[in-house]
matplotlib code that plots the C-alpha trace (Angstrom):
import matplotlib.pyplot as plt

x = [1.8, 0.6, 2.6, 4.2, 4.2, 7.5, 9.0, 7.5, 4.1, 2.1, 2.9, 1.5, 2.4, 1.7, 2.1, 0.9, -0.8, 0.5, 0.1, 0.6, 1.5, 0.9, 2.2, 4.9, 3.2, 0.7, 1.4, 1.6, -1.7, -0.2, 0.5, -1.8, -4.2, -2.2, -5.2, -6.4, -5.1, -3.6, -1.1, 0.1, -0.4, 1.5, 3.8, 6.3, 3.6, 3.4, 5.3, 8.0, 6.5, 9.6, 9.4, 12.2, 11.4, 10.0, 6.3, 4.1, 6.6, 6.0, 6.4, 4.6, 5.1, 4.4, 2.6, 2.1, -1.7, -4.3, -2.8, -3.2, -2.5, -2.9, -2.4, -1.3, -1.6, -1.9, -5.3, -6.6, -8.0, -8.2, -10.2, -10.3, -11.7, -12.9, -12.1, -14.2, -12.9, -14.0, -10.7, -8.5, -9.5, -8.9, -5.4, -4.7, -5.8, -3.7, -0.6, -1.3, -1.4, 1.6, 3.8, 2.7, 3.6, 6.9, 8.1, 6.6, 7.0, 8.4, 4.9, 2.8, 0.9, -0.2, -3.9, -6.4, -6.2, -9.2, -7.2, -4.2, -3.7, -4.0, -6.2, -5.8, -7.3, -7.6, -7.0, -7.0, -7.7, -8.1, -11.1, -10.7, -10.7, -9.9, -6.6, -4.4, -3.4, -5.2, -5.8, -2.1, -1.0, -3.5, -2.5, 1.2, 0.9, -1.1, 1.4, 4.4, 2.7, 1.8, 5.4, 6.8, 4.3, 4.6, 7.9, 9.9, 11.2, 10.1, 9.5, 11.3, 9.3, 8.7, 7.6, 5.5, 3.7, 3.1, 1.9, -1.0, -1.7, -0.4, 2.0, 0.2, 0.9, 2.5, 5.2, 5.2, 3.1, 5.1, 8.5, 7.0, 6.0, 9.6, 11.3, 9.0, 9.7, 9.4, 9.4, 10.5, 9.4, 11.3, 8.7, 8.9, 9.7, 7.7, 4.1, 4.9, 7.6, 7.4, 8.4, 12.1, 12.9, 14.8, 15.2, 13.6, 14.2, 13.5, 11.6, 12.7, 11.3, 9.3, 7.3, 3.7, 0.9, -2.7, -5.3, -8.8, -10.8, -14.2, -16.5, -19.0, -17.2, -17.4, -13.7, -12.6, -11.3, -11.6, -13.3, -13.9, -10.1, -9.3, -11.7, -10.2, -6.7, -8.1, -9.7, -7.3, -5.0, -1.2, 0.6, 2.5, 6.2, 6.8, 4.6, 6.5, 9.7, 8.5, 7.2, 10.6, 12.4, 10.4, 11.1, 14.8, 15.6, 13.1, 11.2, 14.1, 16.7, 14.3, 13.8, 17.6, 18.1, 15.2, 13.8, 10.1, 8.9, 10.5, 9.2, 5.7, 5.7, 7.1, 4.7, 1.8, 3.2, 3.8, 0.2, -1.4, 0.6, -0.1, -3.7, -4.4, -3.6, -6.8, -9.0, -11.0, -12.2, -12.2, -13.1, -9.9, -6.8, -9.0, -11.7, -14.5, -15.4, -15.3, -11.8, -10.8, -12.4, -10.4, -7.2, -7.8, -8.8, -5.8, -3.5, -5.3, -4.5, -0.8, -0.4, 1.0, 2.0, -1.4, -2.5, -4.8, -3.6, -4.1, -7.8, -8.8, -11.0, -8.3, -6.4, -3.1, -1.4, 2.1, 2.9, 6.3, 5.8, 3.1, 2.2, 1.8, -0.4, -2.6, -3.1, -4.3, -6.6, -8.3, -9.1, -10.2, -12.6, -14.6, -15.5, -15.8, -19.0, -20.6, -19.0, -15.5, -12.8, -9.3, -6.3, -2.7, 0.0, 3.7, 5.9, 6.5, 10.1, 11.3, 9.4, 6.3, 6.9, 6.7, 6.1, 6.3, 3.4]
y = [12.7, 9.3, 7.6, 4.4, 1.1, -0.5, -3.4, -6.0, -4.5, -7.2, -8.0, -8.5, -6.7, -8.6, -7.2, -8.3, -6.5, -4.2, -4.6, -1.4, -1.8, 1.9, 5.5, 7.1, 10.4, 12.6, 15.7, 19.1, 21.0, 23.9, 21.9, 22.8, 20.1, 17.5, 15.5, 15.7, 16.2, 19.6, 18.5, 15.4, 16.1, 19.4, 18.9, 21.5, 24.2, 23.6, 25.7, 23.9, 23.4, 22.3, 20.8, 20.3, 16.6, 13.8, 13.3, 10.2, 7.3, 3.8, 0.1, -2.4, -5.6, -6.6, -10.0, -12.2, -12.4, -11.0, -10.2, -7.4, -8.5, -6.3, -7.1, -4.4, -4.9, -2.7, -1.7, 1.1, 3.1, 2.9, 0.0, -1.0, -4.5, -6.2, -3.4, -4.1, -0.9, 1.6, 3.5, 2.5, 5.3, 7.9, 6.6, 6.5, 10.1, 11.2, 9.5, 11.0, 14.6, 14.1, 12.6, 15.2, 18.0, 16.3, 15.9, 19.2, 19.9, 16.4, 14.9, 18.1, 16.6, 13.4, 12.6, 12.6, 9.6, 7.9, 7.8, 6.0, 2.8, 0.4, -2.4, -2.7, -5.8, -6.3, -10.0, -9.9, -7.2, -7.5, -5.9, -2.2, -0.3, -3.4, -2.2, -4.0, -1.0, -2.4, 1.1, 2.0, -1.3, -0.9, 2.7, 2.0, -1.1, 1.0, 3.9, 1.6, -0.4, 2.8, 4.1, 0.9, 0.7, 4.2, 5.6, 2.3, 3.0, 3.0, 6.0, 6.5, 5.7, 9.4, 10.2, 7.0, 7.9, 11.5, 10.4, 8.5, 10.5, 8.1, 8.5, 11.4, 10.0, 6.6, 5.5, 1.8, 0.7, 2.6, 1.4, -2.1, -2.1, -1.5, -3.6, -6.1, -7.4, -5.5, -1.8, 0.9, 4.4, 7.2, 9.8, 13.1, 16.7, 18.3, 17.9, 17.1, 14.6, 10.8, 9.3, 8.3, 4.6, 3.7, 0.0, -3.0, -6.4, -9.9, -12.0, -15.7, -17.9, -20.2, -17.4, -17.2, -14.6, -15.5, -12.9, -12.6, -10.6, -9.1, -8.5, -5.6, -3.5, 0.3, 0.9, 4.5, 5.9, 8.9, 12.0, 10.2, 9.5, 13.1, 14.2, 11.7, 13.1, 16.6, 15.9, 13.4, 14.8, 14.8, 11.6, 12.3, 12.6, 9.7, 7.4, 8.3, 7.6, 4.3, 3.2, 4.2, 2.4, -0.8, -0.6, 0.0, -2.1, -5.0, -5.5, -5.2, -7.0, -9.9, -10.3, -10.3, -12.8, -15.1, -14.5, -15.2, -14.8, -11.4, -10.3, -11.4, -9.7, -6.4, -6.2, -6.6, -4.0, -1.7, -2.1, -1.5, 1.7, 3.0, 1.9, 3.8, 7.0, 6.4, 5.8, 9.0, 7.6, 3.8, 3.8, 1.9, 0.4, -1.7, -0.9, -2.7, -4.8, -7.9, -7.1, -6.6, -10.0, -11.7, -10.3, -11.4, -14.9, -15.3, -14.3, -16.7, -19.5, -18.6, -16.6, -13.3, -11.6, -10.1, -6.7, -4.7, -3.5, 0.3, 1.2, -2.5, -4.4, -6.9, -8.5, -10.3, -13.0, -14.3, -18.0, -19.7, -22.0, -23.6, -26.2, -23.4, -21.4, -24.4, -25.1, -21.6, -21.6, -24.7, -22.9, -19.8, -21.6, -22.8, -19.2, -17.4, -15.4, -15.5, -12.2, -13.3, -15.4, -16.6, -17.1, -18.0, -16.0, -15.3, -12.2, -10.9, -11.3, -8.6, -6.0, -6.2, -8.7, -8.0, -10.9, -10.6, -12.4]
z = [-32.7, -31.6, -28.8, -30.0, -28.1, -27.0, -29.0, -26.6, -26.4, -24.8, -21.2, -17.7, -14.5, -11.2, -7.7, -4.3, -1.4, 1.3, 5.1, 7.0, 10.7, 11.5, 11.0, 13.1, 13.2, 11.4, 9.3, 10.8, 10.7, 8.8, 5.7, 2.8, 1.7, -0.3, -1.5, -5.1, -8.6, -8.2, -5.5, -7.3, -10.9, -10.7, -7.7, -8.9, -8.4, -4.7, -2.2, -0.3, 3.1, 4.9, 8.4, 10.8, 11.2, 9.1, 9.1, 8.5, 8.1, 9.4, 8.8, 6.5, 4.6, 1.0, 0.7, -2.3, -2.1, -2.8, -6.2, -8.7, -12.3, -15.3, -19.0, -21.5, -25.3, -28.4, -29.6, -31.9, -29.0, -25.2, -23.9, -20.2, -19.5, -16.3, -14.0, -10.9, -9.2, -11.8, -11.0, -13.9, -16.3, -13.6, -13.0, -16.8, -17.1, -14.1, -15.6, -19.0, -17.7, -15.4, -18.1, -20.7, -18.3, -17.4, -21.0, -22.2, -25.9, -26.6, -26.4, -26.6, -29.5, -27.8, -28.3, -25.5, -23.1, -24.7, -28.0, -26.5, -28.6, -25.6, -24.3, -20.5, -18.9, -15.2, -14.7, -10.9, -8.3, -4.5, -2.7, -2.5, 0.9, 2.9, 4.4, 1.8, -0.3, -3.3, -4.8, -4.6, -6.2, -9.0, -9.6, -9.6, -11.8, -14.3, -14.2, -14.6, -17.4, -19.3, -18.9, -20.2, -23.0, -24.3, -23.0, -23.2, -19.7, -16.0, -13.8, -10.5, -7.3, -6.7, -10.2, -10.4, -7.2, -8.3, -11.8, -10.3, -7.2, -4.6, -1.7, -0.1, 3.3, 3.6, 1.1, 2.2, -0.7, -3.3, -2.0, -1.6, -5.3, -6.2, -3.5, -1.8, 1.7, 5.0, 4.3, 6.7, 5.6, 7.3, 6.4, 4.6, 5.4, 2.6, 1.6, -2.1, -1.3, -1.3, 2.1, 2.2, 2.2, 5.3, 4.3, 2.7, 4.4, 3.3, 5.8, 6.4, 3.6, 5.9, 7.6, 6.6, 7.0, 7.8, 6.8, 8.1, 5.6, 5.9, 3.0, 2.6, 5.2, 5.6, 5.9, 6.1, 2.9, 0.6, 2.1, 5.4, 5.7, 4.9, 7.6, 10.1, 9.7, 10.0, 13.4, 14.9, 17.6, 16.9, 17.9, 21.1, 20.7, 23.1, 21.0, 17.8, 19.6, 20.8, 17.4, 15.8, 18.5, 18.0, 14.3, 14.7, 17.7, 17.5, 14.3, 11.8, 14.0, 14.6, 10.9, 10.2, 13.1, 12.1, 15.6, 15.0, 18.6, 19.0, 15.6, 16.5, 19.9, 18.6, 15.6, 18.0, 20.4, 17.5, 16.2, 19.6, 20.1, 16.5, 16.7, 19.8, 17.9, 15.9, 18.9, 18.4, 15.0, 15.7, 19.3, 20.2, 18.5, 16.1, 13.6, 15.4, 18.4, 16.1, 15.1, 18.8, 19.6, 16.9, 18.1, 21.6, 20.5, 18.2, 21.1, 23.5, 21.0, 21.3, 18.0, 19.2, 15.9, 15.3, 13.9, 11.8, 8.5, 8.1, 8.7, 8.4, 8.4, 7.3, 10.2, 9.9, 12.0, 11.5, 11.6, 11.8, 8.8, 6.7, 9.4, 12.0, 9.6, 8.7, 12.3, 12.9, 9.8, 11.1, 14.4, 12.6, 10.3, 13.2, 14.2, 10.9, 10.1, 6.7, 5.7, 6.7, 5.0, 5.8, 3.5, 3.9, 2.1, 2.4, 2.1, -1.4, -2.4, -4.8, -6.9, -9.0, -11.8, -15.5, -17.9, -21.6, -23.4]

ax = plt.figure().add_subplot(projection="3d")
ax.plot(x, y, z, "-o")
ax.set_aspect("equal")
plt.show()
């Protein structure tokens, strides 16, 4: 039985990027490996590795740019166009296997993934492995687009993440895809669970985010990332408590109160504390001496809300408004290297957007 397209078959899905300020804690060493297709394509086959506390967790922010934009339309067989990542087919195959297992006999006669009657065009895609969660946003957009196209409905955050093999550690990008804004991820108590959403909060409209991006970086990802988490020591309990306290008592309240200075100071303090937990791999709280230098320079200029997103190399700096951001960009541009660039963006308000074509 060939899956049928929904009534409004041609549409676009657009989502932004994810900044990650840092994890609360790492997973217990006794958890089985949760990387790879077996863990996420067949989550119900995993044993319930229950911990007494939540693991991973953390804070991050969805921003409007760089943007991921995908177009879905009927075709006589599967065609993927303009995919600079080379990852779209893998995400399609993961989604296909997961949904077929989820629905069982209802769609047991579906064809192979390559026979799906779909043309998928990647209109825009940010650089991969730059600390912006680009792979997660691409995967989630593909999974949600396929669900809408063939099932006529959307998957829950947990099922969507599982269907494309995301959410293995942080759930900020997944919840951000559905909610936008500042995301607080409580963490999870089971290996095959998506981190629980503690809250999603809308930043003041006038606040801006300046990104310093680095091309041709060797950011940690894939097998190197797995190895890093294997060898990193556990985050001390007092550090976890401090990160959670900063999130609960400073970052979120300052957003709600439109208190930019407190927000900027607390985000920086959070990032330093979280970054030091990766010192064994990075050599310090930041990915490189160049990144460290930028952070010090930005703070010397009076811009205190500075941090590194995830493993980097992307750095972010918060600005009070457009004028404040433009002033900072003018300063940054005088010191950029050939492989660096700077952009101004703003927090993403609301979920990924679907537009009928």
